[in-house]
C-alpha positions in Angstrom: 19.5 14.2 9.0 23.3 14.8 8.8 23.3 15.9 12.5 21.5 12.7 13.5 24.0 10.6 11.7 27.0 12.5 13.3 25.4 12.2 16.7 25.0 8.4 16.2 28.7 8.1 15.2 29.7 10.2 18.3 27.7 7.9 20.6 29.3 4.9 19.0 32.8 6.3 19.6 31.8 7.3 23.2 31.4 3.6 24.1 35.2 3.3 24.0 36.1 4.2 27.6 39.7 5.0 27.0 38.9 7.3 24.0 36.2 9.0 26.0 38.5 9.7 28.9 41.2 11.1 26.6 38.7 13.4 24.8 36.2 14.0 27.5 36.0 17.8 26.8 35.4 17.2 23.1 32.6 14.7 23.8 31.0 17.0 26.3 31.0 20.0 23.9 29.7 17.8 21.0 26.9 16.5 23.2 25.9 20.1 24.1 26.1 21.1 20.5 23.7 18.3 19.4 21.3 19.1 22.2 21.3 22.8 21.1 20.5 21.7 17.5 17.7 19.5 18.6 16.3 22.2 20.9 16.5 24.8 18.1 14.6 22.4 15.8 11.9 21.9 18.4 11.5 25.6 19.0 11.3 26.4 15.3 8.7 23.8 14.6 6.7 24.8 17.7 6.9 28.5 16.6 5.6 27.7 13.1 2.8 25.4 14.2 2.2 25.7 17.9 -1.1 23.7 17.8 -0.6 21.3 14.8 2.8 20.4 16.1 1.3 18.1 18.8 -1.1 16.5 16.3 1.8 14.6 14.7 2.9 11.5 16.6 6.4 11.7 15.4 6.7 15.3 16.7 5.5 14.2 20.1 8.0 11.4 20.1 10.8 13.8 19.2 9.7 16.1 22.1 9.7 13.2 24.6 13.2 12.2 23.5 14.4 15.8 23.9 12.9 16.0 27.4 14.5 12.7 28.5 17.8 14.0 27.1 17.6 17.1 29.3 17.1 15.1 32.6 20.8 14.3 33.1 21.6 18.0 32.5 19.2 19.1 35.2 20.6 16.6 37.7 24.3 17.3 37.2 24.5 20.1 39.8 22.1 18.5 42.4 24.5 15.8 43.7 22.2 13.0 42.4 24.5 11.5 39.8 25.0 8.4 41.9 21.4 7.3 41.6 20.8 4.1 39.8 18.4 5.5 37.2 20.8 8.2 36.0 22.9 5.7 33.8 19.6 4.4 32.4 18.5 8.0 31.5 21.9 8.7 29.9 21.5 5.5 27.9 18.2 6.8 26.6 20.2 9.3 24.5 20.5 6.5 22.0 16.8 7.1 21.2 17.9 10.2 19.3 18.7 7.9 16.4 15.0 7.2 16.1 14.5 10.8 14.9 15.5 9.5 11.5 12.0 8.0 11.2 10.6 11.5 10.7 12.8 11.9 7.5 11.8 8.6 5.8 8.3 7.9 4.7 9.1 4.2 4.3 10.1 3.8 7.9 6.9 5.6 9.0 5.0 3.1 6.9 6.8 0.2 8.6 6.1 1.5 12.1 2.4 2.1 11.2 2.2 -1.4 9.8 3.7 -2.9 13.0 1.1 -1.1 15.2 -1.8 -2.1 12.9 -0.6 -5.7 12.9 -0.6 -5.7 16.7 -4.0 -4.1 16.8 -5.4 -6.6 14.2 -3.9 -9.6 16.0 -5.1 -8.6 19.5 -7.3 -11.6 19.8 -4.6 -13.9 18.6 -2.2 -12.4 21.2 -4.9 -12.8 23.9 -5.4 -16.4 23.0 -1.7 -17.1 23.0 -1.3 -15.5 26.4 -4.1 -17.6 27.8 -2.6 -20.7 26.3 0.8 -19.8 27.7 -0.7 -19.2 31.2 -2.5 -22.6 31.2 0.5 -24.6 30.1 2.7 -22.7 32.5 0.4 -23.9 35.4 0.3 -27.4 34.0 4.1 -27.5 33.7 4.6 -26.1 37.2 2.4 -28.7 38.8 3.8 -31.6 36.7 7.5 -30.8 36.3 8.2 -28.3 39.0 8.7 -30.6 41.9 12.0 -29.7 43.7 13.0 -33.3 44.2 11.7 -35.2 41.2 11.2 -32.4 38.7 13.1 -29.6 37.0 12.9 -26.6 39.3 15.3 -24.6 37.2 12.7 -24.3 34.4 9.4 -25.2 36.1 10.1 -24.4 39.8 7.8 -21.3 39.9 5.3 -19.6 37.8 7.7 -17.0 36.4 10.3 -19.6 35.4 7.5 -21.8 33.9 6.2 -18.8 31.9 9.6 -18.0 30.6 10.2 -21.6 29.6 6.8 -21.6 27.8 7.9 -18.5 26.0 11.0 -20.3 24.8 8.8 -23.1 23.5 6.7 -20.6 21.6 9.7 -19.3 19.8 11.1 -22.8 19.5 14.4 -21.5 20.8 16.4 -24.1 22.9 13.3 -26.3 23.4 15.4 -29.4 22.8 17.6 -28.6 25.8 14.5 -28.2 28.0 13.1 -31.4 26.8 16.5 -33.3 27.3 16.4 -32.3 31.0 12.9 -33.8 31.4 14.0 -36.9 29.5 17.0 -37.3 31.8 14.6 -37.2 34.8 12.6 -40.0 33.3 9.6 -37.9 32.3 9.0 -39.4 28.8 5.4 -38.3 28.9 6.6 -34.7 28.8 7.1 -35.1 25.1 3.4 -35.1 24.5 3.1 -31.9 26.6 5.9 -30.2 24.5 4.6 -31.4 21.1 1.0 -30.3 21.8 2.0 -26.9 23.0 4.5 -26.2 20.2 1.8 -27.3 17.7 -0.9 -24.9 19.0 1.3 -22.1 20.1 3.9 -22.0 17.3 2.4 -23.6 14.3 -1.1 -22.2 14.7 -1.2 -19.0 16.8 2.3 -17.7 16.2 2.0 -18.2 12.4 -1.4 -16.6 12.5 0.2 -13.6 14.2 2.9 -13.5 11.6 0.4 -13.8 8.7 -1.6 -10.9 10.1 1.6 -8.8 10.3 2.5 -9.7 6.7 -1.1 -8.7 5.6 -0.9 -5.4 7.3 2.5 -4.7 5.9 1.3 -5.4 2.4 -1.7 -3.1 2.9 0.5 -0.4 4.3 3.0 -0.7 1.4 0.1 -0.5 -1.1 -1.2 2.6 0.6 2.2 4.1 0.6 2.6 3.4 -3.1 -0.7 4.9 -3.9 0.1 8.0 -1.9 3.5 8.4 -3.7 1.8 7.9 -7.0 -0.8 10.5 -6.2 1.9 13.0 -5.2 3.8 12.3 -8.4 0.7 12.8 -10.5 -0.1 16.0 -8.6 3.4 17.3 -9.1 3.3 16.4 -12.9 -0.1 18.1 -13.2 1.3 21.2 -11.4 4.3 21.3 -13.7 2.1 20.9 -16.8 -0.2 23.7 -15.7 2.8 26.0 -15.0 4.2 25.2 -18.4 0.9 25.9 -20.2 0.5 29.2 -18.2 4.0 30.3 -19.1 3.5 29.5 -22.8 0.2 31.3 -22.8 1.8 34.3 -21.1 4.6 34.4 -23.6 2.2 34.2 -26.5 0.1 37.0 -25.1 3.2 39.2 -24.6 4.2 38.4 -28.1 0.8 39.3 -29.5 0.7 42.5 -27.5 4.2 43.5 -28.7 3.1 43.1 -32.3 0.0 45.3 -31.9 0.2 48.3 -34.2 2.9 46.8 -36.5 2.4 45.4 -40.0 3.4 41.9 -39.1 1.5 38.7 -40.1 1.0 35.6 -38.1 3.8 33.7 -39.8 6.3 36.3 -38.7 4.9 36.1 -35.1 5.4 32.3 -35.1 8.9 32.6 -36.4 9.7 35.2 -33.6 8.2 32.8 -31.1 10.3 29.9 -32.4 13.5 32.0 -32.0 12.6 32.6 -28.3 12.4 28.8 -27.6 15.3 27.1 -25.9 16.4 23.5 -26.0 15.9 23.3 -22.2 12.3 24.4 -22.3 9.7 21.8 -21.3 7.2 20.8 -24.0 4.0 19.0 -23.4 4.1 15.8 -25.6 0.9 14.2 -24.4 -0.9 15.1 -27.6 1.9 14.0 -29.9 2.0 10.6 -31.6 5.6 10.3 -30.7 4.9 9.9 -27.0 5.0 6.4 -25.4 1.7 6.9 -23.7 0.0 7.8 -27.0 1.5 4.8 -28.8 0.3 2.5 -26.1 -3.1 4.0 -26.1 -3.3 3.9 -29.9 -2.3 0.2 -30.0 -4.8 -0.6 -27.3 -7.5 1.2 -29.3 -6.6 -0.8 -32.4 -7.0 -4.0 -30.3 -10.4 -2.8 -29.1 -11.4 -2.0 -32.7 -10.4 -5.4 -33.9 -12.3 -7.1 -31.1 -15.4 -4.9 -31.9 -15.2 -5.8 -35.6 -15.0 -9.5 -34.8 -18.0 -9.2 -32.5 -20.0 -7.4 -35.2 -19.1 -10.1 -37.8 -20.3 -12.7 -35.4 -23.5 -10.7 -34.8 -24.1 -10.4 -38.6 -23.6 -14.1 -39.1 -26.1 -14.8 -36.3 -28.6 -12.3 -37.8 -28.3 -13.9 -41.3 -28.9 -17.3 -39.8 -32.0 -16.1 -38.0 -33.3 -14.3 -41.1 -32.8 -17.3 -43.3 -34.6 -19.5 -40.8 -37.5 -17.1 -40.8 -37.6 -17.0 -44.6 -37.6 -20.8 -44.8 -40.4 -21.0 -42.3 -42.4 -18.4 -44.3 -42.0 -20.5 -47.5 -43.1 -23.6 -45.7 -46.2 -21.8 -44.4 -47.0 -20.5 -47.8 -46.8 -24.0 -49.3 -49.0 -25.4 -46.7 -51.6 -22.6 -47.2 -51.5 -22.8 -51.0 -54.2 -25.5 -51.4 -56.5 -23.6 -49.1 -56.0 -20.5 -51.1 -56.7 -22.2 -54.4 -59.9 -23.7 -53.0 -61.1 -20.3 -51.8 -60.5 -18.9 -55.3 -62.5 -21.7 -56.9 -65.4 -21.1 -54.5 -65.4 -17.5 -55.3 -65.4 -18.2 -59.0 -68.4 -20.4 -58.7 -70.5 -17.6 -57.2 -69.5 -15.2 -60.0 -72.5 -15.0 -62.6 -71.7 -15.8 -66.2 -72.8 -13.4 -69.0 -74.5 -14.9 -72.1 -73.5 -13.8 -75.6 -76.4 -12.7 -77.9 -77.2 -14.8 -81.1 -75.9 -13.5 -84.3 -73.1 -11.5 -82.8 -70.5 -13.7 -84.4 -72.1 -13.3 -87.8 -72.4 -9.6 -87.5 -68.9 -9.4 -86.4 
């Protein structure tokens, strides 16, 4: 990362022609040095992972930049430095700065979101290109006449398409419209307003909205990955701490084997070995913030459960009282029938006569 920053500063200083001519040897040696560093980085990565290296898109991008950087070196001694494409290839050295993308996960997320937004908005882009092509042809035939029209902006299909692109971005569209107004083409305002409405307000904003959505999804994915890495790291540290403490406890127990030492003395010895810099797991302690938050949440759940139980008890009492009242009403309605049945049963029961003289004898 430091090498990339220094290389970027060197390329910025190299843009000063006078400074470059005065220190040409220094700039040449520095450029060779940076190329050697990038080549060494490539060889080391390729040696470690000769197959998996090409599976990473950023590694392939770094390799392409390195190959492009070596092209001027190969052409220096072949008397082709006067070719027109050589300055362009030398200018491509500025792509070395893009190697910083490999060191920042946030930049990688941004690049991925940009590609995903283009992929998701492919139909929007296709529709926009079709609309631009149609309006370019319309503008060419209506406003492209060399004598009565505006040939500078609408004289051929290329100029018309470039003008339409300016209308899409709403950049300088008033100047284009002023030229048409000066030529007496007042009806061109309808053409401009209709195209700007559909191209800029509808399609262009749809493309921007798609990009924002993909950026949001990419950022959410990045945050979840970072959170997962942090949780995995914390879990690994906790496991290492627990294993270290268990190892120390086993060593302490083994060291006390065969000696007349009780458990309290072993604990005191273990306490003396503790340092203030040792990590301690506090997830089971009531002093931790997570435990307090969980405890308060549990109390809220408990209060809510108690309230629901009280409501349920009230409803159960109401239902039971209603059932009891209905039973009492039914009993009252059935009471005359019950008494009538008893009387009828008593009528059929035979009566027993008492013998004469039993009272006197008694």
